[in-house]
C-alpha positions, 0 to 999 in steps of 0.5 A: 725374373723375380718380381712382387708388385707392391703397388700395381697400376689400375690402368686407365679407362679407354679414352675414345681414341677413334673420337680423337682420330676422327676430329683431327682427320676433319680438322686436317682436311678443312685446314688443307682445303680452306688454309689460313682462314680454317686455322684462324677459325679454330684458333678463335674456337679452341684458343679464345685468340683473336689477335695476330697469328704471326710473331717475328723476330723483332717481336720476340726480341721485344718480349725480352723486356717483359721477361725478368732479368733473372729468367732471361739469364736462366734461359741463356744458361739452359740454351748454352748447355743444350746448344753445346751438347747438340754440337757435340752430337753433330760432331759425332756424325760425318761425310765419308768417302771409301774405295770398296773395291779397286775402282768402286768408290762410295760414300755418305753425306750429312745434309740438314733438312730445309725447314722444321716446325717446332711445337712448344706446348703451352696449355697447362704449363708453360713449357719454356724448356721445349722451345729451347730443346726443339729450336736450338737442336734444329739450328745446330743441325744446320736447318735453314728456316725454323718455325715455332708455334705455341698456344696463345693465352686469351688476352696475352698471346704467347707468353713472353718468356716462351717468345724470348726462349724462341728468340734465343734458340733462333726461331725465324718466326712464331705462330700464335696457334695451338693443337691441331691448327698449329701442327697443320699450319707449319706442315702446310706453310701457312702465314708466310712460313716455309712448309715444314720437312719435319714436325718436332716437339711434345703435345697433348693427344691432338697434337700427337695424332695430327703429327701421326696423320701427317706423317709421310707427307712430312717427317716427324720426331716420334709418335709420343704419348703421356710422359712416363718415368722409373726410378731404380733404387737400392737400400742406399737411396734416400726415400725422401728423394725417391718419393719426390722424384716420382711425384715430380713426374706425376704432376704432369697429369692423370695419365702419366705413369711413374714406377719404382723398382727396388730390391729393398722392402724398407725403401719401398715401404717408406717411399709408399708412405711418403708419396701421398704426403708430398703430393698433399704439398703441391698446389693446384692443379698439380696435386690432383694431377699427381694424385690421380697419376699415382693412384691409378698408374703408380707402381712399386716393384720389389725385386730379388736382385739388381739384375731383376730391376734392370730386366724390368727397366728394359721390359718397360722402356721408360722415357726417363730412367733414374738410377739411385743405387750403387756401382753407377758404372755397372748401371750405365753399361747394363741398361739398354732400354730408355729414352734418357738415363739419369745416374745418381741421387745428385741427378734428377729428371727435371734437370734434363727436362730444363737445362742440363743439355740432353734433349728432353723430347723422348720416347714414351709408352715403351717406344725407348725399346727400339728408338731414342730421343730428339737429337741433331740426327732427326734433322739430318739426312744421310745420303749416299753416293757411288761412282764406278771406273773400268777396273770395277765395272766387269764384275759389278755389271756381270754380278748385278745383271745375273742377280737381276735375271734370277729375280726376274728383273730383266730391265735391271738386267739389261741396264747392267749388261749394256755397259758390259757390251759397250765398255768391256766387250765392245763390238769389233768394227768390220774390216774394210778392204783397200783399192 
C-alpha cells in the first residue's frame, strides 16, 4: 500500500481517562444507593436545572405549539424516512423452523426487548435527529416502553424542538436529565420509567463511560468515542465540496478527526488550501471546534491507486465514509470497513446525520472494522428453540452422551443416556407365572 501523508495527525494529549472512570463510578454508586435524590442533585449541579424531571406525552404534544411549523414539517419528513428504513430492516429478519434430521426440529424467534433508554445529546448542539434515530428505531422493532432523556437548559428545560421530535418518534416519557444521571436513571427505572433493557444513543465521554460501566446489567448499543469521517476522492472531485464536507464534520469538536485519501495531488493541494478558508466562515464556537480538529487531527493522504485508497479506508474503519470518485459500484462492492457509506458528490454525511433514513448512531474509533451501527436488530433478541421425537432420539442421545463423557461432564452424559434407557431401550418387565 503506497501512501504519502501530506498532512499528518499530531494526536491529542491524554485526556485523563482514569479521572473520568473514577468520577463516573462514584456518581453511579451514589445514584444506585440514593436513587432519585442523587440524580436530582447532579441535575442541579451540572445542568443548573431545578424544574420537573419527568416530561410526559401531554407535555411533548404541548411543545409542538412552540416549534415553528416549518421545523415541525422537517422533523416529520426526517421521521418518515427513518421509520421506513427501519421497517425495511425489520423485514430482513424473520422467524423460521427447520427439520435438521427426521424427528429433530429447531427454529428461531425474533423477540423485541421490553424497554429501551434513549440518550439525546443537548449540550453544545441540540440533537433533534438523535431523538428520531433512537426512539423511532426502537418503536419499529417493537419495544414496548421507551424512555428518552436529554440535558435540560438552565431556564428552559429540554428544548421544545427535541421534545417535539421525541413525541413524534413515540417516546413514552422524557427525563430532563443529562450526562451520567440521565443514563443511570434510565438504567434503574427512576422517575416512573421502566428499567431499560438497553441504553442507546450518542453522548460525551461521561455518557459513554457510564454506558460502559453499566454494560452487563443492561445492554448498550456500542462503545462510542468522538465522531470521525473520511472522504475518498479522485481527480474528478470538486475540491470546494470536499473541503466543506471535511469542515462540516470537524465542527463537531476538537477531538473529531477528519481524513482525506486521494490519488490526485492537485485535488489534495486545493483542499488543504481551501479548508482553513471554509473554517474561517463558520460562527463561534463552530469555528474553533473545526480549527482545532483540522489542525491537530486532520489528515490528507496521497495514494498511488484507488485500491490503496480502499485499503486505507478499511484500515481506519471510519464512522462515516464518503466516496467522491468515479465507478461508484466498484467502491460500494469493494469497501468493507465503515459505519455508513455515502456514495457520490450528491450525497453528504449530514443527509445521513439528519434526515435520509439510515441510522446515524454509528461505530467510532475504528470499531467499524467489527460492528455496524444502531438498527432494529439492536432492539431484538434472536432466540432459538428445539424439539426431539423418537426418530431423532437414539442417535442424538448417544452422540451427546459420548461427547459429554469425553469432556468429563458426567452429569451431561447421564442426562442424555437416561433418555436412551427410558425411551429407546426400556427395561423388560420380569415374567410372572400363572396359577
